[in-house]
N, C-alpha and C positions, 0 to 999 in steps of 0.2 A: 384655405382654398382647397376644396375637395375636387377630385377628378370625377368626371361623369362616369357612371357605371358602364362597364363593357366587359366582355370575356377577357380573362387574363392573357396578356400578350406573351408569346413564346420568347425564349431567349434569342436575341438576334445574332446573325452572323457578324463577325468582327471584320472591319469596322462597321458601325451603324450605316445602314442604307437610308438616306434621307432624300425626299423629294421636296423641292421648293416649287409650288404650283401657283401660277398667276395667269391673268389674261394678257400680260405683256406690258402693261403701263409701267413707266419708269419708277414712279413712286411706290408701286406695289412690289415690283421686282426687288428694289432696294431693301424693303423691309423683310420679305420672305427669304431672299438669298442671304442677307446680312445675318438674320437670326440663325439660319441653317449653318452658316460658316462658323458662327460663334460656338454652336453646340459641338461641331466637329463630327467627322465621319466622311463617308463618300456621298457628296452632295450632287444631285442631278437636278438641273433646272428644267421645268416643264412649262411651256406656254400653251394654254388650253383654251377651249371655247365650246359653246353649245350651238347646235343648229336651231334654226327657227322651227317652231315658235318658242322653244324652251329658253332661248337666250334672253327673252323678255320676262320670263316667269320668276317670281320670288324663289329663292333656293328651296324652301320647304315645300313648294308646289310642284317640283320636278319629280315625277314618280320613279323613273328609272334613269338617273343622271348619266350613267356610263353608256347607255344606249343612245343618248342624244348628243354625243361628242361630235365636234366639228372635225371631219377627217382631214381638213387642210392644215390643221395644227397638230401638236403632240397629242396622241391618243393614249390614255392611261390604261394599261393592261398588266396582268400579273407577269412575273412575281411582284407582289406588293412590297412596299418599303417598310422598314421598322417605324419610321416617323415621316409624316407628311405635314408640311407647313404651307398653308394656303393664305392668300390675301386677295380680297375682292369678292363681290357678290357671286359672279358666275363661277369663280374658282371654288367658292363655298359649296355649291351644288355638287361639284365633282369630288370634293373632299368627303362629303357625306356618302357619295356612291362608293368610294374606295373603302371607307370605314365599314360600310355594310357588306361589301363584297369580301373583305378580308375577315369578316366575322369578328371585328374588333381587335384583331391582332396588329393592325396598323394604328399607331397612336396618331391622332389628328389634332393639330394646333391651328387655329384660325386667327389671323390678325385682322382687326376691325370688327365692327358689329356685323355678323353674318346675315342678319335679318331672317333668321330661321330658328328652330328650336335649339337652344344652346346645348341641350343634352345630346345632340347629334355629334358633338365634339368632345374630346378629352380636355381641351383647354381653349379658352377664347381670350385673346389679348385685345381689349378694347380701350379706346381713349376715354378720358374722364368725361368729355362732352358728348360721347356716344350714349346710346340708351341701354347697352348691354349690361345686365346686372345678374349675378347668380353665383353659386358656390364654386363653379369652375371658371369664373371670369377674373382675370387680372386687369385692373384699370390702371392705365399709365397716363402721365401728363403730356408726353410728347410721342411722336412717331418713332418706330424702330429704325435703325440705320446700321451701316457697316463701318462707322467711324470709330476707330480705336486709337489708344495712345501710341501703339506700335506703328499703325499706319501713318499717323500724323508725323511721327519721327522720321519715317522713311520719306514721306512727301516733302518735309522741310529740307531734307538733305538733297532730294532730287531737284527742287525748285529754287534753292538758295541762289544759284548763279543767275537765274532769270528774273527773280523777284527781289533779290537782296539788294540790288542797286537803287531801288526806289526809296524816296525819302521816308524817314521814320518820324513819328509813328505811322505805320502803314494801315490804311483803312481798306479792308476788303469789302467789296460790294457784290452781293449775290442777287443778280437781276432776274426776276421772274417775268411773268407776263399775263396774258389773258387766260381765263378758265371758262368752262361752260357756264359758270354762274356770273362772271363779271369780266368786262373788257378792261385791259390795262391801257389807259388813254394817254395821248400826247400831253395833256395837261398834267397828269400824274408824273410823267417823265420829266417835264420842265420843273415841277416842284421838287422832285428828288434831286435834279441837277443843281438847283439853287442851294440846297443844303450841302451837297458835296463840294460846290465851289467855295462855300464858306470854310469848309475844312481844308481845302487845298490852299486857299489864301492864307491860312494860318500855318502853312508849311508842311502839312501832312501829305503823304503819298497816297495814291489811289490805285487799286488793282480791281478791275471790274470784269466780271464774267457773266454773259447772258445765258439764259436757258433756251431749250428748244421752243418754249412758248413765248419768248420775247418777240414782239412784233418787229418786223424788219425796219419800219420807220422809227420805232423807239431806239433800236440799236444804232441806226444811222445818226439820230440826234445826239446820242451819248458820244458816239465816236467822233462826230464833228466837234463837239464841245471840248473834247480832250486832245484834239489833233494838234501836233506840234509841241505838246507839253511833255517834257522828259520825265516829269514826276507823276505822270498818269499813264496807266496801261489799260487798254480795253481789248479783250480777246475778240478777234474777228471771226471766230468759228472756223479758222483754218489751223491745222496742226492740233497738238494736244491741248485739251482744255486745262487751264490752271486751277480749276475749281478746288481740288484738294490741296494744292500748294498754297492757295489763298487761305483756306481754313487753317493750315499749319503755321503760316508765317505772319498773318495779319495781327496787328495790335488791337484793332477794333473791327467789328463786323457789322455791316448794314445789310439787311435782308428785306426784300419786298414781302408784304404780308399775304401774298396770294398762294404761298407754298408752305404747307405744314412740314413737308419733308425737309426743305432747305433750312427752315427755322430750327428744326430738331437737330439736323446735322451741325448747324452753326453752334448750337448749345453744347455739343459734344466736344468742341474745340476749347481752347483756353482763353480766348479773347472775349471781352464783353460784347453782347449782342444787342443791336438796336433794330427795330422793325419799322419800315416805312409803310404807312397805311395798313389798316387792319384787314382789308379784303372783304369777301362776302360774309354773310351772317355766320356761316359755319366756322370760318376762320376766326371771326371775332370771338366766338365761344371758346375756341381753342386758345386764343391769345390772352383773353382776359385774366385767367388765373395766373398766367406767367408774368404778366405785368404786375398784378396785385401781389404776387409772391416775391417781387423784386428780382426776378430772373432775367427779364428783358426790359428795355426802355423803348418807348416810341421815339423814332428818329425825327429830330427837328433841325439838325444842323448845329447843335450845341457843340462848341469847340472843346468843352470840358468832357473828358471821357467819363462814362458812367461807372459807378462802383456797384456791382451787382452780385447777388448770391449765386452760388454754383447750383445749377439746376440738377435735379435727380436724373440719372441716366436710365431711361426707359429700357434700352437694349440690355443693360446689365440685369435689371429686374426681370425682364422676359427670359433671358438665358437661365437665370437661377430657377425660375418657375418650370421651364422645360426640363432642366436637369433633375429637379425634384420629381417630375412626372416620370421621367425615364427610370430613375432609381426605384420608384414605386413599382413600375411595371416589370423592370428587369433587375431584381435584387442583386444578381451576381455580375452586373455590368461593371467592368473596371472603368476608372477614369480614363477618358480618351486623351492621349498625349497630343498636344497641338503646339508646335514650336512657334506659332505666330501669336500665341497668347501674350497679353501685356504682362510685363514683370510686376 
């Protein structure tokens, strides 16, 4: 995988100055910030946007991206960072602007298909079901994330007291919701509950956490179904979200198919992953090779736990590609010490 041609980057100040640039959506922030933190350095998160009419234009059609920035959000100005990691279409426009303004001295990495000329970036990390293909493109099977073995160890320790009393095996349920492509219906919620009730009747514990997209009526239905059951916990959106504790302590994970990010994060944990409903067509294209590869199973309420292959960690592959890019641009760059790295 070759780097897109650009002027040779100057040796950076130590530590590396890294910007994680998105338009603020949770799934995009998770990927950009997670990758930036894995690489290590001084990470600054930037939430950006473009003014009308540029916010609706394809990234390659914005002639002067930095002049079209939304002043109500973070505005990108010099000094430019050593590395910029962006995720999302509008963020791609501004990444292109920074790369041009820095005369190529800022290395740019974009996550997802930017829908622009790929040579405007030093590295593009696209998913297999995306259309991005090229010598500077790394194709990965799952979304990037910030879940590491070290983090899971810490979360297991922090949540053991609150989740450890639930029956074993513990089934963790990551409950998504509606997207702009598809509504999560009450019928879906009832079908999911039927499968979970089967597992609960077999003596398994349940730990269920909703997302921001979970419709209130769906959460109410799930909460009511589990009310009074000491073997089932449903997070009511009050206090700390047990999401990462569930990833760390569950023996099985059930994830709704509307979220590529949640499925990808679940696959980074050690428990087998089952997906309820495949979601919209784009999610189906994402899920199909994971099912065919034996990395996930579709959830039916089967009481026998699935035996699944360990999915490749896209975040590890992306980190390695970014480090290779940095070593090529900055030959004298020492390895960055990061005490949070996994052993």
